[in-house]
C-alpha positions as CSV (number, residue, x, y, z in Angstrom):
1,X,17.1,-11.4,47.2
2,X,13.7,-10.2,44.6
3,X,12.6,-7.3,43.9
4,X,9.2,-7.1,45.5
5,X,11.0,-7.7,48.5
6,X,13.9,-5.1,49.0
7,X,14.3,-4.8,52.9
8,X,12.8,-0.9,54.2
9,X,15.9,2.0,53.9
10,X,16.1,5.4,53.6
11,X,17.8,7.3,50.0
12,X,21.3,7.1,51.3
13,X,21.6,4.2,52.7
14,X,20.3,2.7,48.9
15,X,22.3,4.4,47.1
16,X,25.4,3.4,48.9
17,X,24.6,0.0,48.5
18,X,24.1,0.3,44.5
19,X,27.5,2.3,44.4
20,X,29.2,-0.6,46.2
21,X,27.4,-2.9,44.3
22,X,28.5,-0.8,41.2
23,X,31.8,-0.4,42.3
24,X,32.3,-4.1,41.9
25,X,31.4,-4.4,38.8
26,X,32.8,-1.1,37.8
27,X,36.6,0.8,38.3
28,X,35.6,4.6,37.3
29,X,35.6,7.4,39.4
30,X,32.6,8.5,42.0
31,X,30.5,10.9,39.5
32,X,30.5,7.7,37.1
33,X,29.3,5.4,40.5
34,X,26.5,7.9,41.1
35,X,25.5,8.5,38.2
36,X,25.1,4.2,37.6
37,X,23.2,3.9,41.0
38,X,21.1,6.9,40.3
39,X,20.0,5.1,37.6
40,X,19.7,1.9,39.3
41,X,18.0,3.3,42.0
42,X,15.4,4.5,39.6
43,X,14.8,1.3,37.7
44,X,14.1,-0.2,40.9
45,X,11.3,2.1,41.7
46,X,9.5,2.5,39.0
47,X,9.3,-1.5,38.2
48,X,6.3,-2.0,40.4
49,X,4.5,0.9,39.1
50,X,5.2,-0.9,35.5
51,X,1.7,-3.8,34.3
52,X,2.0,-6.0,31.9
53,X,0.6,-6.7,29.6
54,X,-3.4,-7.8,30.1
55,X,-4.0,-11.5,28.8
56,X,-6.0,-10.9,25.4
57,X,-8.3,-13.9,25.9
58,X,-10.3,-12.1,27.6
59,X,-10.9,-9.3,25.2
60,X,-14.8,-10.2,24.0
61,X,-13.8,-8.2,20.8
62,X,-11.0,-10.9,20.2
63,X,-13.3,-13.4,21.2
64,X,-15.8,-13.0,19.0
65,X,-14.0,-12.1,15.8
66,X,-11.7,-15.4,16.9
67,X,-15.3,-17.1,16.9
68,X,-16.3,-15.1,13.3
69,X,-12.6,-16.8,11.7
70,X,-13.6,-20.4,13.1
71,X,-16.8,-20.2,11.3
72,X,-15.6,-18.8,8.5
73,X,-13.0,-21.8,7.9
74,X,-15.5,-24.6,8.8
75,X,-17.5,-23.3,5.5
76,X,-14.3,-22.7,3.2
77,X,-13.3,-26.5,4.4
78,X,-16.8,-27.2,3.5
79,X,-16.8,-25.4,0.1
80,X,-13.4,-27.5,-0.2
81,X,-14.4,-30.8,0.1
82,X,-18.1,-30.3,-1.9
83,X,-17.3,-27.7,-4.6
84,X,-19.7,-28.6,-6.6
85,X,-23.1,-28.1,-3.3
86,X,-26.2,-26.2,-4.1
87,X,-25.1,-23.3,-2.4
88,X,-21.1,-23.2,-3.6
89,X,-22.4,-23.6,-7.0
90,X,-25.2,-21.7,-7.2
91,X,-22.9,-18.5,-5.8
92,X,-19.8,-19.8,-8.9
93,X,-22.3,-19.4,-11.4
94,X,-23.8,-15.9,-10.7
95,X,-20.7,-14.5,-9.9
96,X,-19.5,-16.2,-13.7
97,X,-22.9,-14.8,-14.7
98,X,-21.6,-11.5,-12.8
99,X,-18.4,-11.3,-14.7
100,X,-19.3,-11.9,-18.4
101,X,-22.1,-9.1,-17.3
102,X,-19.0,-6.8,-16.3
103,X,-16.6,-7.6,-19.3
104,X,-19.7,-6.8,-22.1
105,X,-20.4,-3.8,-20.0
106,X,-17.1,-2.4,-20.4
107,X,-16.7,-3.4,-24.1
108,X,-19.3,-1.6,-25.2
109,X,-17.9,1.3,-23.2
110,X,-14.9,1.4,-24.4
111,X,-16.6,0.9,-27.6
112,X,-18.9,4.2,-27.2
113,X,-15.6,6.1,-26.3
114,X,-13.4,5.3,-29.2
115,X,-16.9,6.4,-31.6
116,X,-16.7,9.4,-29.8
117,X,-13.0,9.2,-30.2
118,X,-13.4,8.8,-34.4
119,X,-16.0,10.8,-35.0
120,X,-14.1,14.2,-33.1
121,X,-10.7,12.6,-35.3
122,X,-13.2,13.3,-38.5
123,X,-14.2,16.1,-37.5
124,X,-11.5,17.7,-37.0
125,X,-9.8,16.2,-40.1
126,X,-12.7,17.8,-42.4
127,X,-12.0,21.3,-40.3
128,X,-11.4,24.2,-43.6
129,X,-8.5,25.7,-43.2
130,X,-5.2,26.0,-44.7
131,X,-3.5,22.8,-44.6
132,X,0.1,23.2,-44.3
133,X,3.2,23.1,-42.8
134,X,4.6,25.0,-39.7
135,X,7.3,27.5,-40.2
136,X,9.7,26.3,-37.9
137,X,9.7,23.3,-39.8
138,X,13.2,22.7,-41.3
139,X,14.3,21.9,-44.8
140,X,15.8,18.4,-45.4
141,X,17.3,18.5,-48.5
142,X,17.3,14.7,-48.9
143,X,13.6,14.8,-49.3
144,X,11.6,15.2,-52.1
145,X,7.9,16.1,-51.6
146,X,5.6,14.6,-54.1
147,X,2.3,16.7,-53.8
148,X,1.1,19.2,-51.2
149,X,0.6,18.4,-47.0
150,X,-2.3,16.6,-46.5
151,X,-4.1,16.2,-42.8
152,X,-4.4,12.4,-41.7
153,X,-4.9,10.5,-38.8
154,X,-1.3,9.3,-37.4
155,X,-2.0,7.3,-33.4
156,X,-4.9,8.5,-32.6
157,X,-4.7,12.3,-33.8
158,X,-4.9,14.4,-36.3
159,X,-1.4,16.0,-38.1
160,X,-0.3,17.2,-41.2
161,X,1.8,14.4,-43.2
162,X,3.9,15.8,-46.4
163,X,4.7,12.3,-48.2
164,X,7.4,11.6,-50.9
165,X,10.9,10.6,-51.2
166,X,14.3,10.9,-49.8
């Protein structure tokens, strides 16, 4: 029996048919049969309304994208066969020149930033004011200071440093 060719019958007959089929499969009470029968009937009624997925090869955008991909694949295979061709070599040389220019530009920018940082650190280093350790600095009995604290650049920061022996 094919789903599309069910005989015409009313709803109660359909429940009875499905109920008797489920009764053969399961041995539970009548309410279980009714709920399962109802579920099967709903499934059978809504199957014709479900649509199958459309054929993706009929989509114009997809066809266009497939053509572009095939063309790109052909060009890539041609470049692999002739890597030193005029067009490929020219583009490669341009790309290398651009990469060198970009690297030089980045180096110059880093150099300028480093110079700015050094100038700012030097300005901080030469700033007037007392050069003393903060009050909260703990005293270390093993450390013997050798001179007064001084400002020094440590790890790209201006710090107050006390030299001595321990």
